[in-house]
MDAnalysis code that builds the backbone (N, CA, C; Angstrom):
import MDAnalysis as mda
import numpy as np

u = mda.Universe.empty(297, n_residues=99, atom_resindex=np.repeat(np.arange(99), 3), trajectory=True)
u.add_TopologyAttr("name", ["N", "CA", "C"] * 99)
u.add_TopologyAttr("resid", np.arange(1, 100))
u.add_TopologyAttr("resname", ["MET", "GLU", "ASN", "VAL", "PHE", "ALA", "GLU", "THR", "ALA", "GLN", "ILE", "ASN", "ALA", "VAL", "SER", "SER", "ASP", "SER", "GLU", "SER", "PHE", "GLU", "ARG", "PRO", "THR", "ARG", "LYS", "ALA", "PHE", "VAL", "PHE", "ILE", "THR", "THR", "GLU", "PRO", "ASP", "SER", "CYS", "LYS", "THR", "ALA", "PHE", "GLU", "ASP", "LEU", "LYS", "GLN", "LEU", "ASP", "CYS", "VAL", "SER", "GLU", "VAL", "TYR", "LEU", "SER", "HIS", "GLY", "VAL", "TYR", "ASP", "ILE", "VAL", "ALA", "LYS", "VAL", "THR", "GLY", "GLU", "SER", "LEU", "GLU", "HIS", "LEU", "ARG", "GLU", "SER", "ALA", "LEU", "ARG", "LYS", "ILE", "LYS", "SER", "ILE", "ASP", "SER", "ILE", "LYS", "SER", "VAL", "LEU", "THR", "LEU", "THR", "VAL", "ILE"])
u.atoms.positions = np.array([
    [276.741, 17.986, 251.063],
    [277.976, 18.109, 249.337],
    [278.750, 17.631, 249.364],
    [278.966, 16.509, 248.099],
    [280.603, 16.036, 248.185],
    [281.110, 16.781, 247.694],
    [282.557, 16.985, 247.375],
    [283.415, 17.839, 246.846],
    [284.398, 16.816, 246.484],
    [285.410, 17.546, 245.311],
    [286.650, 16.616, 245.064],
    [287.269, 17.892, 244.779],
    [288.638, 17.767, 244.605],
    [289.898, 18.528, 244.493],
    [290.840, 18.154, 244.340],
    [291.225, 17.753, 242.967],
    [292.805, 17.124, 242.348],
    [293.427, 17.826, 242.138],
    [294.270, 18.233, 242.517],
    [295.447, 19.092, 242.633],
    [296.017, 19.059, 241.082],
    [296.329, 20.143, 240.368],
    [296.810, 19.955, 239.332],
    [298.664, 20.390, 239.700],
    [299.375, 19.561, 239.012],
    [300.491, 20.053, 239.197],
    [301.126, 20.735, 238.371],
    [301.769, 21.996, 238.203],
    [302.592, 22.960, 236.981],
    [303.819, 22.172, 236.377],
    [303.458, 22.361, 235.401],
    [304.645, 21.792, 235.001],
    [305.666, 23.110, 234.656],
    [306.694, 22.659, 234.996],
    [307.715, 23.411, 234.695],
    [309.082, 23.039, 233.226],
    [309.623, 23.442, 233.135],
    [310.554, 23.557, 231.643],
    [311.916, 24.126, 231.559],
    [312.612, 23.338, 231.493],
    [313.622, 24.482, 230.598],
    [314.320, 24.673, 230.292],
    [314.284, 25.751, 229.663],
    [315.193, 25.726, 227.795],
    [316.618, 25.882, 227.441],
    [317.205, 25.451, 226.373],
    [318.706, 25.547, 226.632],
    [319.454, 26.281, 226.646],
    [318.979, 27.469, 227.481],
    [319.626, 28.634, 228.267],
    [319.751, 28.147, 229.433],
    [319.175, 27.462, 230.112],
    [318.855, 27.088, 231.193],
    [317.613, 28.005, 232.001],
    [317.261, 28.861, 231.748],
    [315.858, 29.999, 232.042],
    [315.111, 29.577, 232.273],
    [313.840, 29.364, 233.093],
    [312.892, 28.355, 233.487],
    [311.839, 29.039, 233.185],
    [310.595, 28.536, 232.508],
    [309.256, 28.733, 232.598],
    [307.944, 27.879, 232.623],
    [306.896, 28.708, 232.456],
    [305.754, 27.816, 232.732],
    [305.289, 27.067, 231.463],
    [304.627, 25.963, 231.075],
    [303.952, 25.771, 229.721],
    [302.349, 26.923, 230.319],
    [301.969, 27.320, 229.625],
    [300.647, 27.522, 229.221],
    [299.672, 26.920, 229.457],
    [298.772, 27.597, 230.401],
    [297.726, 26.053, 229.777],
    [295.966, 27.092, 230.433],
    [295.240, 26.542, 229.527],
    [294.135, 27.384, 229.084],
    [292.652, 26.102, 229.973],
    [292.136, 27.247, 230.950],
    [291.276, 27.008, 231.870],
    [289.401, 26.911, 230.993],
    [288.431, 25.924, 231.676],
    [287.490, 26.024, 231.254],
    [286.562, 25.272, 232.088],
    [285.297, 25.933, 232.731],
    [284.465, 25.577, 233.821],
    [283.824, 24.909, 233.087],
    [283.042, 23.378, 233.340],
    [281.846, 23.147, 232.037],
    [281.146, 22.334, 233.392],
    [279.604, 23.464, 232.827],
    [278.431, 23.106, 233.410],
    [277.822, 21.443, 233.257],
    [277.293, 20.521, 233.394],
    [276.929, 19.434, 233.290],
    [276.044, 19.203, 233.923],
    [274.581, 18.468, 233.461],
    [273.242, 18.115, 233.172],
    [273.520, 16.563, 232.812],
    [272.972, 15.710, 234.120],
    [273.055, 14.110, 233.908],
    [271.817, 13.558, 233.725],
    [272.284, 12.380, 233.021],
    [270.667, 11.684, 232.908],
    [270.615, 11.804, 234.427],
    [269.140, 11.292, 234.875],
    [268.091, 11.090, 235.640],
    [268.873, 9.874, 236.707],
    [269.298, 9.924, 238.181],
    [270.228, 9.262, 238.780],
    [271.211, 8.927, 238.338],
    [271.565, 9.361, 237.817],
    [273.300, 9.314, 237.395],
    [273.971, 10.037, 237.690],
    [274.076, 10.729, 238.566],
    [275.335, 12.072, 238.991],
    [276.124, 12.114, 240.041],
    [276.094, 10.520, 240.258],
    [277.311, 10.089, 240.835],
    [277.852, 9.594, 239.962],
    [277.352, 8.564, 239.064],
    [278.277, 7.409, 237.955],
    [279.052, 8.758, 237.408],
    [278.564, 9.973, 236.602],
    [279.607, 10.914, 235.826],
    [280.167, 11.845, 236.693],
    [279.684, 12.103, 237.862],
    [280.395, 12.515, 238.952],
    [282.254, 11.186, 238.776],
    [281.914, 10.082, 239.061],
    [282.984, 9.163, 239.385],
    [283.443, 9.269, 237.654],
    [283.171, 9.210, 236.829],
    [284.041, 9.361, 235.662],
    [284.300, 10.481, 235.215],
    [283.881, 11.590, 235.603],
    [284.501, 12.886, 235.744],
    [286.449, 12.793, 235.780],
    [285.924, 12.416, 237.399],
    [287.200, 12.515, 238.402],
    [288.698, 10.905, 238.139],
    [287.803, 10.429, 237.020],
    [288.816, 9.601, 236.232],
    [289.942, 10.206, 234.774],
    [289.352, 11.585, 234.366],
    [289.701, 11.977, 233.171],
    [291.056, 12.965, 234.161],
    [292.308, 12.917, 233.214],
    [293.346, 13.519, 233.387],
    [293.174, 14.752, 232.909],
    [291.837, 15.566, 232.680],
    [292.187, 16.620, 231.717],
    [290.946, 17.513, 233.020],
    [290.554, 16.704, 233.951],
    [289.099, 17.505, 235.047],
    [290.539, 17.703, 236.292],
    [290.755, 18.871, 236.764],
    [291.372, 19.203, 238.023],
    [290.402, 19.907, 239.245],
    [289.219, 19.832, 238.590],
    [288.565, 20.207, 239.706],
    [286.601, 19.450, 239.537],
    [285.920, 19.109, 240.063],
    [284.882, 18.516, 240.025],
    [283.696, 18.036, 240.901],
    [282.746, 19.519, 240.791],
    [281.467, 19.231, 242.440],
    [280.150, 18.846, 242.026],
    [279.665, 18.241, 242.417],
    [278.635, 17.958, 242.731],
    [277.798, 19.170, 242.881],
    [275.741, 19.618, 242.334],
    [275.661, 21.083, 242.385],
    [274.407, 21.134, 242.766],
    [273.804, 21.826, 243.306],
    [272.176, 21.820, 243.282],
    [271.441, 22.953, 242.312],
    [270.695, 23.063, 241.618],
    [270.267, 23.582, 240.692],
    [270.152, 22.919, 239.041],
    [270.383, 24.224, 238.330],
    [269.891, 23.833, 237.191],
    [271.366, 22.731, 236.493],
    [272.183, 22.850, 237.108],
    [273.209, 21.529, 236.570],
    [273.605, 21.323, 238.102],
    [273.825, 19.986, 237.231],
    [274.557, 18.512, 238.531],
    [275.853, 18.146, 239.090],
    [276.624, 19.049, 238.189],
    [277.728, 18.450, 238.183],
    [278.454, 20.079, 237.662],
    [280.010, 20.509, 238.042],
    [280.820, 21.460, 237.552],
    [281.758, 20.927, 237.552],
    [282.632, 21.078, 236.405],
    [284.115, 21.083, 236.737],
    [284.649, 21.852, 236.158],
    [285.749, 22.067, 236.075],
    [287.259, 23.146, 235.735],
    [288.413, 22.205, 235.594],
    [288.351, 22.346, 233.730],
    [289.111, 21.593, 232.543],
    [290.045, 22.431, 232.706],
    [291.607, 21.713, 232.386],
    [292.477, 22.566, 231.875],
    [293.464, 21.632, 230.536],
    [294.128, 22.416, 229.894],
    [294.913, 21.674, 228.564],
    [295.804, 23.031, 228.394],
    [296.404, 22.384, 227.024],
    [297.272, 23.167, 226.824],
    [297.000, 24.267, 225.877],
    [295.484, 24.367, 225.315],
    [295.287, 24.628, 224.538],
    [293.763, 24.930, 224.329],
    [293.247, 26.096, 223.965],
    [291.606, 25.766, 223.726],
    [291.524, 24.937, 222.715],
    [292.113, 24.551, 221.790],
    [291.843, 23.515, 220.790],
    [292.088, 22.426, 221.364],
    [293.359, 22.184, 221.988],
    [293.083, 21.067, 223.149],
    [291.754, 20.506, 224.357],
    [291.100, 22.008, 224.238],
    [290.282, 21.920, 225.470],
    [289.199, 21.345, 224.803],
    [288.886, 21.466, 223.210],
    [287.774, 21.180, 222.422],
    [288.210, 20.012, 221.571],
    [289.152, 19.752, 221.314],
    [289.383, 18.569, 221.017],
    [289.319, 17.287, 221.437],
    [289.655, 17.582, 222.823],
    [290.519, 16.567, 223.787],
    [289.201, 16.675, 225.083],
    [289.333, 17.407, 225.881],
    [289.019, 17.219, 226.727],
    [287.383, 17.255, 226.688],
    [286.569, 18.268, 226.060],
    [285.377, 17.884, 225.814],
    [284.518, 16.948, 225.154],
    [285.359, 16.231, 224.565],
    [285.143, 15.084, 223.690],
    [284.973, 13.971, 224.621],
    [286.083, 14.067, 225.689],
    [285.991, 13.108, 226.674],
    [284.704, 13.125, 227.640],
    [284.658, 14.059, 228.017],
    [283.428, 14.022, 229.027],
    [281.863, 14.489, 228.224],
    [281.641, 14.658, 227.098],
    [280.138, 14.321, 226.031],
    [280.528, 12.324, 226.412],
    [281.368, 11.822, 225.929],
    [281.549, 10.708, 225.988],
    [281.032, 9.931, 226.962],
    [281.158, 10.409, 228.298],
    [280.558, 9.797, 229.156],
    [278.680, 9.213, 229.130],
    [278.128, 8.502, 228.736],
    [277.140, 7.846, 228.921],
    [276.303, 8.614, 229.594],
    [276.317, 9.084, 231.263],
    [275.330, 9.677, 232.230],
    [275.398, 11.013, 231.777],
    [276.406, 11.750, 230.865],
    [276.104, 12.865, 230.987],
    [274.823, 13.154, 230.161],
    [274.309, 14.346, 230.526],
    [273.002, 14.620, 229.506],
    [273.474, 15.427, 228.585],
    [274.069, 16.916, 228.994],
    [274.493, 18.011, 227.879],
    [275.456, 19.027, 228.858],
    [276.028, 19.611, 228.078],
    [276.908, 20.748, 228.987],
    [276.664, 22.065, 228.605],
    [277.326, 22.712, 229.213],
    [277.899, 23.961, 228.619],
    [279.195, 24.747, 229.151],
    [279.938, 24.948, 228.655],
    [281.223, 25.269, 228.604],
    [281.865, 26.337, 228.764],
    [282.090, 27.502, 229.504],
    [283.156, 28.695, 229.532],
    [284.035, 28.708, 229.489],
    [284.677, 29.238, 229.002],
    [286.604, 28.920, 228.807],
    [286.978, 30.742, 229.734],
    [288.295, 30.440, 230.184],
    [288.563, 31.502, 231.179],
    [289.151, 32.164, 230.075],
    [289.209, 33.610, 229.959],
    [290.536, 33.990, 229.268],
    [291.408, 34.947, 229.999],
])
């Protein structure tokens, strides 16, 4: 089984009074079913998306599991999931948001 881990850089910023803080990120796991014989294509396409921090091929009900990150739940819904669903070889997705 092939797997890929793309390390996510943490974004640090400095406020005007020089206190350091981290920008909060939201995470979700996306369970993906692909079109027949398109699993590797979808896998490669997912690796190219900025919002995907980890992606794994899997055996069972789902063909791929991806971890996505975004600035907010709204960003995850509007940007990340829209990008994932637009990949032609992806048949369906089930999203679990981490709280």
